[in-house]
Residue, then its C-alpha position, 0 to 999 in steps of 0.5 A: x500500499x502506497x503512502x498516498x493509497x493511506x492517505x486517502x484510506x484515512x480521509x475516506x474514514x474522516x480521520x483528521x490530522x492533529x492539526x483539523x487537516x486532510x492527510x496527504x501521502x507526505x504527511x503518512x510518510x513523515x509520520x511512518x518515518x518518525x515511528x521508525x526512528x523512533x523504534x530504533x531508539x528504544x532498541x538502542x542499548x545504552x552502555x552504564x556510566x556510573x560516576x562520582x557523585x556528590x550531593x549536598x542538602x542543606x536545610x534552608x529552615x535552620x538558615x531562615x531562622x538562623x538569619x531570622x535571628x540575626x536581624x531581630x537581635x540587630x535591631x534590638x541593638x538599634 
């Protein structure tokens, strides 16, 4: 079946494209090409990569409380 025949079949069934237009052979070709490329990427095996990873976690609530205490202390001095 050609792309134009598929497009005609979709148009006869009143199936519209995502943008609400009728299909053409080029549209069908693009859709099938994207599907093929996507499937090839999903089949591809990627090597596992491990590296040194370090993550610092800071508790902002403690920092904000200490900043609040500093500012309230300064207001007492004035």
